Every structure is written in C-alpha cells, then in structure tokens.
FIKOL-5028 format. One record per residue: z, y, x of N, C-alpha, C, O in turn; residue in three letters; residue number from 1; chain. Coordinates in Angstrom, 2 decimals, always signed. Example, Ala and Ser with C-alpha at 12.3 -4.5 7.8 and 13.67 -1.06 7.14 Angstrom:
[[+7.80 -5.69 +13.19] [+7.80 -4.50 +12.30] [+7.80 -3.30 +13.20] [+8.46 -3.32 +14.24] "ALA" 1 "A"]
[[+7.08 -2.25 +12.85] [+7.14 -1.06 +13.67] [+7.87 +0.03 +12.90] [+8.04 +1.14 +13.41] "SER" 2 "A"]
This chain:
[[+15.67 -5.36 -15.57] [+15.79 -3.92 -15.45] [+14.40 -3.33 -15.25] [+13.83 -3.44 -14.16] "MET" 1 "A"]
[[+13.84 -2.69 -16.27] [+12.50 -2.11 -16.16] [+12.43 -1.03 -15.08] [+13.32 -0.18 -14.96] "PRO" 2 "A"]
[[+11.38 -1.08 -14.31] [+11.15 -0.08 -13.27] [+11.70 -0.45 -11.91] [+11.50 +0.29 -10.95] "GLY" 3 "A"]
[[+12.39 -1.56 -11.81] [+12.97 -1.95 -10.52] [+11.90 -2.24 -9.47] [+12.08 -1.91 -8.29] "LEU" 4 "A"]
[[+10.81 -2.86 -9.87] [+9.73 -3.16 -8.93] [+9.09 -1.87 -8.42] [+8.83 -1.73 -7.23] "TYR" 5 "A"]
[[+8.84 -0.93 -9.32] [+8.28 +0.36 -8.90] [+9.24 +1.09 -7.97] [+8.81 +1.68 -6.98] "LEU" 6 "A"]
[[+10.52 +1.05 -8.27] [+11.51 +1.67 -7.40] [+11.51 +1.02 -6.02] [+11.58 +1.72 -5.01] "LEU" 7 "A"]
[[+11.42 -0.30 -5.97] [+11.37 -1.01 -4.69] [+10.14 -0.61 -3.90] [+10.21 -0.44 -2.68] "ALA" 8 "A"]
[[+9.01 -0.46 -4.58] [+7.78 -0.02 -3.90] [+7.95 +1.39 -3.34] [+7.55 +1.65 -2.20] "LEU" 9 "A"]
[[+8.51 +2.28 -4.11] [+8.69 +3.67 -3.65] [+9.66 +3.75 -2.49] [+9.45 +4.52 -1.55] "LEU" 10 "A"]
[[+10.73 +2.97 -2.53] [+11.67 +2.94 -1.40] [+10.98 +2.38 -0.15] [+11.19 +2.88 +0.95] "VAL" 11 "A"]
[[+10.18 +1.36 -0.33] [+9.44 +0.78 +0.79] [+8.44 +1.77 +1.38] [+8.32 +1.89 +2.60] "SER" 12 "A"]
[[+7.75 +2.48 +0.52] [+6.81 +3.51 +0.99] [+7.55 +4.58 +1.77] [+7.08 +5.04 +2.81] "ILE" 13 "A"]
[[+8.71 +4.98 +1.27] [+9.51 +5.99 +1.97] [+9.95 +5.49 +3.34] [+9.96 +6.25 +4.31] "ALA" 14 "A"]
[[+10.31 +4.22 +3.43] [+10.72 +3.66 +4.72] [+9.58 +3.62 +5.72] [+9.76 +3.98 +6.89] "GLY" 15 "A"]
[[+8.41 +3.20 +5.27] [+7.24 +3.17 +6.16] [+6.85 +4.59 +6.55] [+6.48 +4.84 +7.70] "VAL" 16 "A"]
[[+6.93 +5.51 +5.61] [+6.60 +6.92 +5.91] [+7.58 +7.51 +6.92] [+7.19 +8.31 +7.76] "ALA" 17 "A"]
[[+8.85 +7.11 +6.83] [+9.84 +7.59 +7.80] [+9.51 +7.09 +9.21] [+9.58 +7.84 +10.18] "ALA" 18 "A"]
[[+9.15 +5.81 +9.31] [+8.73 +5.28 +10.62] [+7.46 +5.97 +11.11] [+7.33 +6.28 +12.29] "LEU" 19 "A"]
[[+6.54 +6.19 +10.20] [+5.30 +6.88 +10.54] [+5.58 +8.29 +11.04] [+5.00 +8.74 +12.03] "ASP" 20 "A"]
[[+6.46 +8.99 +10.35] [+6.80 +10.36 +10.76] [+7.50 +10.37 +12.11] [+7.23 +11.24 +12.95] "ALA" 21 "A"]
[[+8.38 +9.42 +12.33] [+9.13 +9.36 +13.59] [+8.23 +9.11 +14.79] [+8.38 +9.72 +15.84] "ARG" 22 "A"]
[[+7.27 +8.19 +14.61] [+6.42 +7.80 +15.74] [+5.00 +8.35 +15.66] [+4.17 +8.06 +16.52] "PHE" 23 "A"]
[[+4.70 +9.16 +14.63] [+3.38 +9.78 +14.47] [+2.26 +8.74 +14.61] [+1.42 +8.82 +15.51] "ARG" 24 "A"]
[[+2.28 +7.76 +13.71] [+1.36 +6.64 +13.82] [+0.08 +6.81 +12.99] [-1.01 +6.60 +13.51] "LEU" 25 "A"]
[[+0.20 +7.19 +11.74] [-0.97 +7.24 +10.87] [-1.05 +8.58 +10.14] [-1.74 +9.50 +10.58] "ALA" 26 "A"]
[[-0.34 +8.68 +9.04] [-0.41 +9.90 +8.22] [+0.02 +11.14 +8.98] [-0.58 +12.20 +8.82] "LEU" 27 "A"]
[[+1.03 +11.01 +9.80] [+1.54 +12.18 +10.52] [+0.68 +12.51 +11.73] [+0.74 +13.63 +12.24] "TRP" 28 "A"]
[[-0.11 +11.57 +12.20] [-1.02 +11.83 +13.32] [-2.37 +12.32 +12.84] [-2.96 +13.24 +13.43] "ALA" 29 "A"]
[[-2.87 +11.73 +11.78] [-4.20 +12.05 +11.23] [-4.14 +12.03 +9.71] [-4.56 +11.05 +9.09] "HIS" 30 "A"]
[[-3.63 +13.09 +9.09] [-3.39 +13.06 +7.64] [-4.66 +12.85 +6.79] [-4.64 +12.03 +5.87] "PRO" 31 "A"]
[[-5.72 +13.54 +7.09] [-6.94 +13.43 +6.28] [-7.55 +12.04 +6.42] [-7.95 +11.42 +5.43] "ARG" 32 "A"]
[[-7.63 +11.56 +7.64] [-8.21 +10.24 +7.90] [-7.39 +9.14 +7.23] [-7.95 +8.21 +6.64] "ARG" 33 "A"]
[[-6.08 +9.24 +7.32] [-5.20 +8.23 +6.71] [-5.30 +8.27 +5.19] [-5.42 +7.22 +4.55] "THR" 34 "A"]
[[-5.27 +9.45 +4.61] [-5.36 +9.57 +3.16] [-6.70 +9.03 +2.65] [-6.75 +8.37 +1.61] "ALA" 35 "A"]
[[-7.76 +9.30 +3.39] [-9.08 +8.78 +3.00] [-9.11 +7.26 +3.08] [-9.60 +6.60 +2.16] "THR" 36 "A"]
[[-8.59 +6.71 +4.16] [-8.58 +5.25 +4.31] [-7.73 +4.58 +3.23] [-8.13 +3.55 +2.69] "ALA" 37 "A"]
[[-6.58 +5.15 +2.92] [-5.72 +4.59 +1.87] [-6.42 +4.68 +0.52] [-6.38 +3.73 -0.27] "VAL" 38 "A"]
[[-7.05 +5.80 +0.24] [-7.75 +5.98 -1.05] [-8.92 +4.99 -1.18] [-9.09 +4.37 -2.23] "ALA" 39 "A"]
[[-9.71 +4.84 -0.13] [-10.84 +3.91 -0.18] [-10.34 +2.47 -0.30] [-10.86 +1.70 -1.10] "ILE" 40 "A"]
[[-9.33 +2.12 +0.48] [-8.78 +0.77 +0.40] [-8.19 +0.47 -0.96] [-8.41 -0.61 -1.51] "GLY" 41 "A"]
[[-7.44 +1.41 -1.50] [-6.84 +1.22 -2.82] [-7.92 +1.08 -3.89] [-7.83 +0.20 -4.75] "THR" 42 "A"]
[[-8.95 +1.93 -3.83] [-10.05 +1.84 -4.80] [-10.75 +0.48 -4.69] [-11.07 -0.14 -5.71] "ALA" 43 "A"]
[[-10.98 +0.02 -3.48] [-11.63 -1.28 -3.28] [-10.81 -2.39 -3.92] [-11.36 -3.24 -4.63] "PHE" 44 "A"]
[[-9.50 -2.39 -3.69] [-8.66 -3.46 -4.22] [-8.45 -3.34 -5.74] [-8.26 -4.35 -6.41] "PHE" 45 "A"]
[[-8.48 -2.12 -6.28] [-8.41 -1.97 -7.73] [-9.68 -2.55 -8.37] [-9.61 -3.21 -9.41] "VAL" 46 "A"]
[[-10.83 -2.30 -7.75] [-12.08 -2.89 -8.25] [-12.00 -4.41 -8.13] [-12.41 -5.14 -9.04] "VAL" 47 "A"]
[[-11.48 -4.89 -7.01] [-11.29 -6.33 -6.81] [-10.42 -6.90 -7.93] [-10.75 -7.94 -8.51] "TRP" 48 "A"]
[[-9.32 -6.22 -8.24] [-8.44 -6.65 -9.33] [-9.18 -6.64 -10.66] [-9.03 -7.55 -11.47] "ASP" 49 "A"]
[[-9.98 -5.60 -10.90] [-10.72 -5.49 -12.16] [-11.68 -6.66 -12.33] [-11.82 -7.22 -13.42] "ALA" 50 "A"]
[[-12.34 -7.03 -11.25] [-13.24 -8.19 -11.30] [-12.43 -9.46 -11.58] [-12.83 -10.30 -12.39] "VAL" 51 "A"]
[[-11.31 -9.60 -10.91] [-10.45 -10.75 -11.14] [-9.92 -10.81 -12.56] [-9.83 -11.88 -13.15] "GLY" 52 "A"]
[[-9.57 -9.67 -13.11] [-9.09 -9.60 -14.49] [-10.21 -9.95 -15.46] [-10.01 -10.71 -16.41] "ILE" 53 "A"]
[[-11.42 -9.40 -15.22] [-12.56 -9.64 -16.10] [-12.97 -11.11 -16.10] [-13.42 -11.62 -17.13] "ALA" 54 "A"]
[[-12.82 -11.78 -14.97] [-13.20 -13.20 -14.89] [-12.06 -14.13 -15.29] [-12.25 -15.34 -15.33] "THR" 55 "A"]
[[-10.91 -13.58 -15.57] [-9.78 -14.39 -16.00] [-8.96 -14.99 -14.87] [-8.07 -15.80 -15.11] "GLY" 56 "A"]
[[-9.26 -14.59 -13.63] [-8.52 -15.12 -12.49] [-7.14 -14.47 -12.40] [-6.15 -15.15 -12.12] "VAL" 57 "A"]
[[-7.06 -13.16 -12.64] [-5.80 -12.44 -12.58] [-5.31 -12.15 -13.99] [-6.07 -11.67 -14.83] "PHE" 58 "A"]
[[-4.06 -12.44 -14.23] [-3.42 -12.06 -15.48] [-2.04 -11.50 -15.16] [-1.41 -11.90 -14.18] "VAL" 59 "A"]
[[-1.59 -10.59 -15.98] [-0.27 -10.00 -15.77] [+0.79 -10.93 -16.34] [+0.74 -11.31 -17.51] "LYS" 60 "A"]
[[+1.73 -11.27 -15.51] [+2.85 -12.08 -15.99] [+3.85 -11.22 -16.73] [+3.84 -9.99 -16.62] "GLY" 61 "A"]
[[+4.69 -11.84 -17.45] [+5.72 -11.11 -18.18] [+6.96 -10.96 -17.32] [+7.77 -11.88 -17.23] "GLY" 62 "A"]
[[+7.13 -9.81 -16.71] [+8.28 -9.58 -15.87] [+9.11 -8.42 -16.41] [+8.55 -7.38 -16.77] "SER" 63 "A"]
[[+10.41 -8.58 -16.49] [+11.25 -7.47 -16.94] [+11.41 -6.38 -15.88] [+12.01 -5.34 -16.16] "PRO" 64 "A"]
[[+10.89 -6.60 -14.68] [+11.01 -5.62 -13.61] [+9.94 -4.54 -13.66] [+10.08 -3.50 -13.01] "LEU" 65 "A"]
[[+8.87 -4.78 -14.43] [+7.79 -3.80 -14.54] [+8.18 -2.69 -15.51] [+9.01 -2.90 -16.40] "LEU" 66 "A"]
[[+7.58 -1.52 -15.32] [+7.86 -0.38 -16.19] [+7.42 -0.69 -17.62] [+8.07 -0.29 -18.58] "VAL" 67 "A"]
[[+6.30 -1.40 -17.75] [+5.80 -1.73 -19.07] [+4.60 -0.91 -19.49] [+4.13 -1.03 -20.62] "GLY" 68 "A"]
[[+4.09 -0.08 -18.59] [+2.92 +0.74 -18.87] [+1.73 +0.12 -18.15] [+1.76 -0.08 -16.94] "PHE" 69 "A"]
[[+0.68 -0.18 -18.90] [-0.53 -0.76 -18.32] [-1.63 +0.29 -18.25] [-1.87 +1.02 -19.21] "ASP" 70 "A"]
[[-2.29 +0.36 -17.09] [-3.44 +1.26 -16.92] [-4.68 +0.70 -17.61] [-5.56 +1.43 -18.05] "LEU" 71 "A"]
[[-4.73 -0.62 -17.68] [-5.79 -1.37 -18.36] [-5.17 -2.71 -18.71] [-4.08 -3.03 -18.23] "ALA" 72 "A"]
[[-5.85 -3.51 -19.53] [-5.28 -4.83 -19.82] [-5.05 -5.63 -18.54] [-5.95 -5.77 -17.71] "PRO" 73 "A"]
[[-3.86 -6.15 -18.38] [-3.44 -6.95 -17.22] [-3.38 -6.14 -15.91] [-3.33 -6.73 -14.83] "HIS" 74 "A"]
[[-3.39 -4.82 -16.00] [-3.28 -3.97 -14.80] [-2.08 -3.03 -14.97] [-2.23 -1.92 -15.49] "LEU" 75 "A"]
[[-0.91 -3.47 -14.53] [+0.28 -2.63 -14.68] [+0.24 -1.41 -13.76] [-0.47 -1.40 -12.75] "PRO" 76 "A"]
[[+1.00 -0.42 -14.10] [+1.10 +0.81 -13.31] [+1.46 +0.52 -11.86] [+1.00 +1.21 -10.95] "LEU" 77 "A"]
[[+2.27 -0.49 -11.64] [+2.75 -0.79 -10.30] [+1.65 -1.32 -9.37] [+1.78 -1.22 -8.15] "GLU" 78 "A"]
[[+0.58 -1.87 -9.92] [-0.44 -2.50 -9.09] [-1.14 -1.52 -8.14] [-1.22 -1.81 -6.95] "GLU" 79 "A"]
[[-1.65 -0.37 -8.61] [-2.26 +0.56 -7.65] [-1.25 +1.13 -6.65] [-1.61 +1.43 -5.51] "PRO" 80 "A"]
[[+0.00 +1.27 -7.07] [+1.03 +1.74 -6.14] [+1.23 +0.70 -5.04] [+1.31 +1.04 -3.86] "VAL" 81 "A"]
[[+1.30 -0.58 -5.44] [+1.42 -1.65 -4.44] [+0.20 -1.67 -3.52] [+0.35 -1.82 -2.31] "PHE" 82 "A"]
[[-0.98 -1.53 -4.07] [-2.20 -1.57 -3.25] [-2.25 -0.41 -2.27] [-2.66 -0.58 -1.12] "LEU" 83 "A"]
[[-1.84 +0.77 -2.70] [-1.78 +1.92 -1.79] [-0.75 +1.67 -0.69] [-1.00 +1.99 +0.47] "ALA" 84 "A"]
[[+0.39 +1.10 -1.06] [+1.41 +0.75 -0.07] [+0.87 -0.26 +0.94] [+1.09 -0.12 +2.14] "PHE" 85 "A"]
[[+0.17 -1.26 +0.45] [-0.41 -2.28 +1.31] [-1.38 -1.66 +2.32] [-1.35 -1.99 +3.50] "LEU" 86 "A"]
[[-2.23 -0.77 +1.85] [-3.20 -0.11 +2.74] [-2.49 +0.78 +3.76] [-2.83 +0.76 +4.94] "CYS" 87 "A"]
[[-1.51 +1.55 +3.32] [-0.76 +2.43 +4.22] [+0.00 +1.62 +5.26] [-0.01 +1.96 +6.44] "TYR" 88 "A"]
[[+0.67 +0.56 +4.82] [+1.41 -0.30 +5.73] [+0.47 -0.90 +6.78] [+0.82 -0.97 +7.96] "LEU" 89 "A"]
[[-0.71 -1.33 +6.36] [-1.67 -1.91 +7.30] [-2.08 -0.89 +8.36] [-2.21 -1.23 +9.53] "ALA" 90 "A"]
[[-2.29 +0.35 +7.95] [-2.66 +1.40 +8.92] [-1.52 +1.67 +9.90] [-1.76 +1.83 +11.10] "LEU" 91 "A"]
[[-0.30 +1.72 +9.41] [+0.85 +1.99 +10.27] [+1.05 +0.84 +11.26] [+1.29 +1.07 +12.45] "VAL" 92 "A"]
[[+0.96 -0.39 +10.77] [+1.14 -1.55 +11.66] [+0.01 -1.60 +12.69] [+0.25 -1.90 +13.86] "VAL" 93 "A"]
[[-1.21 -1.30 +12.27] [-2.34 -1.28 +13.21] [-2.13 -0.22 +14.30] [-2.32 -0.50 +15.48] "HIS" 94 "A"]
[[-1.75 +0.98 +13.89] [-1.52 +2.06 +14.86] [-0.38 +1.71 +15.81] [-0.46 +1.98 +17.01] "ALA" 95 "A"]
[[+0.67 +1.11 +15.29] [+1.80 +0.72 +16.13] [+1.39 -0.37 +17.12] [+1.79 -0.32 +18.29] "ALA" 96 "A"]
[[+0.62 -1.33 +16.68] [+0.19 -2.40 +17.59] [-0.74 -1.87 +18.66] [-0.69 -2.31 +19.81] "SER" 97 "A"]
[[-1.60 -0.92 +18.30] [-2.46 -0.30 +19.32] [-1.62 +0.44 +20.36] [-1.90 +0.37 +21.55] "LEU" 98 "A"]
[[-0.62 +1.15 +19.91] [+0.24 +1.90 +20.82] [+0.98 +0.96 +21.77] [+1.05 +1.22 +22.98] "ARG" 99 "A"]
[[+1.52 -0.12 +21.24] [+2.24 -1.09 +22.08] [+1.27 -1.73 +23.08] [+1.61 -1.89 +24.25] "VAL" 100 "A"]
[[+0.09 -2.09 +22.62] [-0.90 -2.71 +23.51] [-1.30 -1.76 +24.63] [-1.41 -2.16 +25.79] "THR" 101 "A"]
[[-1.53 -0.51 +24.29] [-1.90 +0.48 +25.31] [-0.78 +0.68 +26.33] [-1.04 +0.76 +27.53] "ARG" 102 "A"]
[[+0.45 +0.75 +25.85] [+1.58 +0.93 +26.77] [+1.72 -0.26 +27.70] [+1.97 -0.08 +28.90] "ARG" 103 "A"]
[[+1.56 -1.45 +27.18] [+1.66 -2.64 +28.02] [+0.53 -2.68 +29.04] [+0.75 -3.07 +30.19] "ARG" 104 "A"]
[[-0.66 -2.28 +28.63] [-1.81 -2.26 +29.54] [-1.61 -1.20 +30.64] [-1.93 -1.43 +31.80] "ARG" 105 "A"]
[[-1.08 -0.05 +30.25] [-0.90 +1.04 +31.21] [+0.22 +0.76 +32.21] [+0.17 +1.24 +33.34] "ASP" 106 "A"]
[[+1.21 -0.01 +31.81] [+2.32 -0.30 +32.73] [+2.05 -1.54 +33.59] [+2.79 -1.81 +34.54] "THR" 107 "A"]
[[+1.02 -2.27 +33.26] [+0.71 -3.50 +34.02] [-0.07 -3.19 +35.27] [-0.41 -4.10 +36.03] "ALA" 108 "A"]
C-alpha cells in the first residue's frame, strides 16, 4: 500500500506533538528554538544521507510502502520527514528527561 510509511510517520509526529502540547516540552515551550533545532538537525542528516548515497553506502530499497516520489536518486520523500521526526522526538525526550530529573532532584 503506497504511502503507508508516510502515514505512519505523520501519525507518529502527531502523537509526539500531542504529548509535547500537553506537557509543554519543546515546540510548545520554545517554538522558535525547537523549529530551528529540528531544521538544523534535519539538514545535517539530509547532508549525511547525501554523502552516504554519493559513496554508495545508502541505497533505496524497493518497498511498496513508500509513496514512490524521490527528491533525489535514492532519497525518497519519506526520508526528510523521518529525519525531522527523529530530531523532534529527540528534543521532546530530552526535555522530558530533564523535567523528570529536576523533579526528582527537587523532591529529594
């Protein structure tokens, strides 16, 4: 089913965004800072992928779950979406772990 992977990524992003909104962890606490960090992280990993593709380390497999649109050879549309999700998830998990650590320290 084409597009299933992209749909799964978007649903996952929505779930992380809902947790972020509920607990004001990253985007909802510091929108500009979070957007900048996600953009820089995504750009870094897209360049990383481009180097891997150019050297032949990364190749796109044939999956029926992909939309089928490539931004460049061996770089499917879903890849930057996944990389942005990865960066956003890392920020949310980091903010949540800092909050838990601070609460534990303050109650001890």
